[in-house]
N, C-alpha and C positions, 0 to 999 in steps of 0.2 A: 171539539176545544177553540177556543181563542186567547190569544196574548190582550191583555187587561195594560191598556198603552196611557200613558200621561208625559203630556208634555207641558213644563211649567218655565217659568221664567222668575228673579226675587218679587216679582211687580203681584204674580199668583198665576191660572194654569189658563193655557193659553188653550189646550187643545181636549177632553180624557174619553176614552169611552171601547170596545171591543173591537180589536183587527185582527187580521188573518196576515194579515204580516209588515212587516218595520226594515225599512233600508234603510239607515246612514254609515256616513264618512265621518272615519276617525283618523288618529293619526297614524296609526297600523294600517288602513286603510276601507276597503267597502265592506260591510257587513251588514249580509243577510238575517232578519230575527220572522222562526215556524216558533210555535204552540213544540212545547220541549228544549230548547235550547239549552246549553248547559248557561250557568251563570258566568259573566260576562260583565267586565268595569270598564268603557274605553271614553277616554277625552276625546271629544268633536272634533275635527277640525273647525279650524274660521270660516263663520263664510261660506261653507256650507249644505247643503240641503237637508230632510228629516221627511223619508218615502211613505206616508202609514196607507195600506190599505184596510177599511173600517172594515166589519164582516161582516159582509153578503155582497157586498162591492164588487161590482167590475173590475175587474184590471184592466180593463182597457179604456176606462173614462174615469173611477170612481176613486183615486191614487186621494191623498190631503201631503200640500206636500207648504211644508216650512223653508225657512231660513232665518240657522243658528248663527250665530255672531262667538260658536263655542263655549264648550260645559262641558257633561258626562253625559256620559250612558247606562245604565243597571240593569240585567236581565237576571230575574231568579223566582222560581216560580212561574213561569211564563206571566209575568209581570214585569212590562218596560217601564222605566223612567226616564223620562226625557230628561236631561234641570244643564237647562242652556239659563249663558250671561241675559242673553236679548235671542228673540221670534218671534215673528211673525209666520202667516199664513201667505200664501200665498192670495187667496183668495181676499184677504182682506188689505191687502199690495194699494196704496197710491200710487200706480204708473207713474202718475207727472211729475211728482210730489219724492219721490225715490230718484225719479231719474234728476231730476233737478241738483238732487244733492249729492247722489252721485258724479256731477258733474263738477261741485265746487270741491269734494272732496280728495277725487282724482289731481283736481290742479293745487288743494293744499299741502299732498301725498308726492308730486312729479314736484314741489319750490320746497319738499321735506320739511315739510314743515308738522314735525312731530308725529305720531304712533299715527297717520292718516292712515296705510297698508292697510290694515283689518278691517275700518271701520269701510275702505273703498271693497276687499272682501265681501262685508256684511250686506254693502245695497245691491250688488251687486249680484247673487244671492240673492234675498228677494229680489230681483227682475228676473231673475230664473222662474224662481216659486211662483210667478202670475203668472209662466206660460212665455214668457218676454225674453230674446236675442240677447243679450248685457255687450 
């Protein structure tokens, strides 16, 4: 038996498929999901990673990593719904563009120009999802 996982943003679906495991960070801490997990609803930590191990993939290299900018996670009947405000798969991240945006957002955050801290966290998570140190 597998988990049926959907990662969606307001604009549409980011990733969907069957998975053996899902790991996410909520405001209450990290949560690991396997088949048969009890129903749960959690608030995703802004600027965190969601890790999905697709069905049959190797746990050494097969993880799908996605940066999320907050949202919710719901688990019921082996269905995992990840509803994020914004999300990017690590494989799709343009590292140089994100690093440039991160530099601008960090400068704005240090100058206290609006609520840039959440943006900095999300951009940093994108780099981590792409396998880079941020």
